[in-house]
N, C-alpha and C positions, 0 to 999 in steps of 0.2 A: 211246363218250361218257364211260359209267362211269368209263374208265381216264382221259381228259380232266382228269371235274373232280376225279379224284382227287391227280392230281398238281398240280392249281389250287389245292387243299384245304392241299397239304403245304407248296408255295410261299407261300401265304397264313401259314400256321402259322410256319415261321421269323420272319414280322415280327411273329404278331398278326394275330386276324383282322379285315378289314380291313370287308369286305361279307359278305353271304350267298351262297350256290351254288347250280348251275341258271343262270338268267336274271334278275337280280337289277337291271336296267336299267332305270332310271325318275327323274323329273324333277317336284319338290316336290311328293312323296308326301303323301297324307292320314293321318294316324293311323292306323294299324292296328287294322283290327278282325276280331274271330270271327265268324263265321257258317258255319253246322252244320257243326261241324268241321275249320273250315279260316280261316285268315287271307287279306285281302284292303287291298290299298291299293291309290289310284287315283292316277293323275299327269295334267302336262299333256299334252291330247291327250286320245282317247276310253277309253283304254286302263287298263290298271293289271298290276297284280301278285295271283298267290294259290299258297299255299305250302298243303300238307297238315300240313307240324310246326314252321314259321318257319323254317327253316333253307335248304330247298330250295325255289325260287322259278319260276315262269315268271310268262310274259306276254303271258294267257290273261284276264283279269276283265274286263270291260262295262262301260262307262260313257257312255250318250249324251251330246251336247252340247258335246262338244270342249271350249273353252276353254279356263282356267289356274287351276294350283294346286288341285285342290279340295280338302276335308273331309271326313270323313264321321262320323256322330255317331248309335248309337243311342238310342231315345226310347222305352220301352215294347217292343215287339213290331212294331218296324220302323224303316228307315234312313232318315235323312233325310242327302241330301247337297248341299252348296251348294259353288258354282264359280264364276270368272269366268267371263265370256263373251265382254270385250277386254280393254282396259286393259295398264298396265306396259309402254308402248311398240307392244303387237302391232298389227299393223297400221298403225303409223306414227301409233299418237296414243295419247293420255292417258285418255280417254273409254269409261268401263268399264263394266259393268253386275256386281250380285250376283244369283246364281238360286237357288232351291232347288229339289230336287226329293226325292217318297220312294219306297222301294222295298222290299216284304215280306221281300224276300232280297237277297244281294247275289252267290247262286249262281245262272247262267246256264240252267242245266241243270235248274233247279226250276221246276214247271207255276205257280209264285206269282211269277216273276222275270217284274217288268213294270214299269218307271218312268212315275211320273206325269208330267204337262207341269208343263215349269218355270214357277213362278215370280218374278218380281223382287223383290229386297229391297232392294236399293241402286243407286244410280249415279251419274256423275260426267260432267260434260259436257268437260272437257280441259281446262275453261280454269280452271277451280278448283283449293285447295290442297289435292287430295288423287287418289288415283287407284284407281278401285274393281276392284281385282283381288286375290287372296289373303286370300278367308277362311277364319277359325278359329273354330271354335263352342263353347262351354261352356254345358252343362245343371247349373245351380247347386242342387248338394245339398241345399242348406242352401232355398232358396226353392223349387227347381223348376221356377225362369226363366230363359228360352234366351237367349242373347247371342251375338253375333254380331260379329268383327271385322275388319277388312280395311287394306287401303292399302298405299302402296311406299315409295321415295326420292324417289319424286314431291313428296309434300306429306304429309299427316296421316296418322297411322294412325288410326282412329274404330272408335265403338262403336252398334252400334245393340241393339234388342231383338226377339224375334221371339216369334209365338204357337206353345208345342213342340207346340200339336195338329195346326193347319196348316200350319207352316213358314213363314207369311204374316210380314212385319211389323207392331208392333204398333203397331196407328191411334192419328196422333198422336205417334209416338215421335220425337223429333231425335235428331239422329247426333251423338255426344260425343269430340271430340278427346283421345286419350288417352297417344300417343307422338308422336315422329318420328325421322326419320335408322333407320328398319328400314326391313322388309316380312319379309310371309310369315308372320304374327303368329298366335299361337295361347293360349290361356286356359286355367288350371289352377286347382285350388281344391284345398288342403289347410293345415290345422289355423287355420282361422279367419284364412286370407291367402288372396288371391286374387292369383296370377304370370302378367303378363304376358309371354310369351317373344318374341322378335322377332330377326330374319335382318338382321344389319347386315355392311358391306362389298361386293364388288362381287359381282354375280352374271354367271354365263353365259359366262363366262373359262376354260373348261375348269381345265387344272393351275397356270392363274396368280389365279380366283378366288379371292377374300379372303373372302368369307363365311366368316363365325362368327354363332352362337347367343348371346343373351343376355337377360336378365332383369331386370326388377323386381317391386315387389309393393304392396301393398295393403290395407287391410283393407275398400275398400269398390271393386265388379267396375268401378263408375265412377273408380275411380282417388283422388288421384293415385298412381300407380305410380313406386314410390323405389326406387334400386340402392343397395347393400351403404354408400356411402359417400355416402349421404343427397343424390343428385342426382336429380331427374325423371326420366321416360323422355322427358317434351314438352321436355326442354333437350337432350337427345342421352345420356343416362345407359344404364346397361345393365350387369350384373355377367356376368362371361364362365361359359358352360354348356359350349361345344365350340368349338375351334377347330383348323384342318390339327391334322394329326399324323402322325407316320408316314409313310406309303405314301398318304394321304386327305388333299387339300383342302375347302374348301369346304361342308362343311356347315349344310344350312339345312333352312327346315320342319321345324321340331319338331312332334313327339307322342307323347303319357304313355301309356304301356301299366301297370297295375295287374294285374297276375297273381293277385296273391292277398298278403295283411300281409305285409312286409316286403319284399317281391320285387316291383321295377318296372324297365320297360324304358324306353329313350328311341326315336323312330325319327329318322331323317331321309333327307334325300340326300346325298354327298357328291360335289359336281360333280366331280372326278376322283376316280377310281381308278389309279394305278398300275400296280397288278397287274392290271389288266382294261380294260387299254388308254388311260386316260385316260379312259372312259367314265362317265356320271352314273349310278351306282347307288344302291341302298337300302342303310344303316344301322342295325344296331343297337345300341345300347349299353345297360350297365347304369344305370339312374338311382340315384343318390348325392343325400342327403340331408343337409348338413353346416350346421349353426349356421342352421336354417331356409331355407335354400339348396337348391335343384337345382343336382347336378353331374356329369359326365357320368363315370363310369367308363370306365376301363380296359380295351380291350380283350385276353381273357387270354391270356398266351403259354405255349405248350411250353415244359416245362422240369425241373427236379429240385428237389422242394421239401421242406421240413419241415409235415407237416400238424400244425397246433395246434391242440388245444383250447381254446376260449375260455372255459370253464367253472376252468379252470384253470392254463394254459399248459403242459399236456402233449402228448408228438408222439404220434401213431400213428405205433407200430411191431410189428415181428414179437415173438412173445412166444417169442423165445429165450433164451439163458443170455448174459448180459450177459460180453463177453470184454474187461477190461483192454488197456491200453496199455501195454508195459511200457517204465517209462523212467527210473524209480525215483525216489523223493518230494527234490522241489526247494524248497528254503525258500529265500527271498532273505540272512534273518538268517546264513545258515551259507555264504553263494556264497563262494568265493575269490574276492577281485576280478581275481584275475587270470586265471581261468578264462576262454575263451573262450566268448560264447556263440551255440549255436548249435539251427535252429529243429528242432522232431520233429515229423513225418511226419503226417498225419491218417491215423485206421485205413482200411483200405483192403479193400473187398470181397473181394479174394483171401486177406483176414486171416483173417475169419472165418465165410467161407460154405460150407467144410467140415465144418466144426461144427453147422449146419442139417441139421435132420431132412430126409426129401424126404416128398413128399407136400403134405397140405393145412396149410397155421400155423396158428396163430391168430392173432388184432393182439390189444393190448392198447391204452393211453394209457401212457408212463412219463416221468422227465425225461429231456427234451431236449439231446441231448449232438452231436447231430449226426454219429451214428453210422453205417455202413450197414442196419442194419435198421429206420432211421428215417427213409431218404431215398426218394422215392417222384418216379419220373421220368411225368409225366403228359402225354397224347399223344394227339391227335387221332387218331380212326377213320373213316375215307373211308368210304361204304358202305352206312351201318348208319340212315340218317337223321341228323334233329337236334331241334332245339326252339328257341324262339324266341329266334334271335339268333343260336346256337350249334349244332356240332359236338356226335355225344358223344365221351368223352373216356377211356382207358383207366390203371388207377393200378397202375404196378407199381414194386416195387424197381428202384433205381439200379441198369445191368448186367445185368440180368436179365430175363426173362419172368414173373417172379412178380407176380399180379395181386392186385389185391384183388376180390372179390367175394359179391355176396349172398348168403345160404344160406336154406334153404327153411322152418325156424325163426326166420327174422328176423332173423338174425344176421351178424355180416361176418368173413369168413376173409381166406385167400392162395392162391391156387392155384398150384402148380406152374408150370403154362404159360396163358398169355394164349391164348381160345380166339375171342374177339367174342361168346361167350354172353350175352344182353343182362343178364345179372343180375352182367356185370363190365362194362358200360359203363354210364357216369358219367354224368348233368348237373351242371354248377358252375354254380352262380349267384352272381354276386355280390351282394351284400342292401344297401339304401337304409342301412344302415351301415359296410359298406364290408368288413366280416366276406362269408365265404362259405356257403353251403349246398351239401354234396355228395351226390346221391341215385342213389340205383339206378337202371338206364331199366325194370328188374322186378326184380323179388322173385318167384321161385320161389314158384307153389301157391297165390297171392295178386293180387288187384287192388289192393291198396293202396297208397296213394302214400307211401313211407317215407322218411325220411333218415338221415345218418349222425347220432349223437346219441351224446354223452358221458352214460348214465345213472350214471355216480358214475365218482370221477378218474380211475380206471386202465380202468373198462369203455367199452367204444364198441360199440355196439348199433344198429338199426335201430329207430326207433318215429316218431310222427306231428309234423311239423315245429310248433315253435314258435316264432317271429319272438322274441317277448317272453321266453325261458329261452338266458342262452348255453351252455345243453347243446347247443343245435344248430345253433350256427354255431362257424366253423370259419378259423382264417388259414393262407395260403399263405407261408412264408418260403422 
């Protein structure tokens, strides 16, 4: 099985990561929640997925009640689950019900694992202009009020208020229409704005699904939700967040995960992953914020890069002597116009590697000249685990096995051969501004969580990550 998974990882990385590894098969996933050191997400039907590391998933999560498209929200020390009992055309009709229930834990092996009896918080009769299915929840961080949105293409998307202590609908609360032409909606809050994420397009058509996720925003949770060109979501508006790309189609059911300041991910399903037989799978992408709008980052691609410090624009490099390219000095104003122009070859590894010392070689930052000592090949490493949405990577000088590694004194060096030791494995997170955080899986001799930083123009080291400092950010070119 490990060999099979390794082959799948290698195939996926050739195109960029599409989905997770293991058994990531799910439809209509809830926002991913962490519980007692594990990640959980639930889908249509009674089950869901769990993962120890956020990369390898198994189909062993437990949720009673069946139905469709649940959402999960942690409130205090409990988890509130909302789901659609019917609706969406299930069973041949659009008469739907939204139910909520609580649990102290999401771990089915815990002695505290026990769901409460479900409570109905919304319903539709099949004849009105709404379909009670696909709930999404928001606990407003500014007021502590709990909101639930629901609905499908059958009619309006509606918003109701729930009691965050009981999960029941607030007495006397009337549903508010907030959008049309979408389904599988979710609400999030950021920097004074409420964002309504909706899934647009055709559902449940596998590789031919046109599902995509769009967004509008409002200063008020009750709307109106307006897109980037001023169109209301009650008129079918919505700015694109993610659509089909590469070998996946039909992204739907948005969820936001804030790991820490500057590091955010979005979850969804892809209706069809071409590398996974066209089945619906869990997708996780970096979540970027551009001019106040959420946007999915790209799946990370293996390749050879210059690793550029945001601090100054210098490149991470081996601390070796600079080797000149012998071509003579050429000035345009001295050129004989009758002489032909011939290209000059880039410097190659074989031109310089014999001048490099053996053993560990220190690393530094210097002017980016696109030279062999500055070119790093980044490759996924199978069978060593991962983190939320991605595997660990090795970072080697192109054409060699010389690998970037963390040291016991919280510095970085390059070792002559990659061994897959934890200090040679790296997580690469795209940050909300599009730059990257580069972090070793383990720093020898400490449990501190340290990242690659540039503490001076030419001095890389390991230190606490600070999203508000360009020292902690890198670009891969």
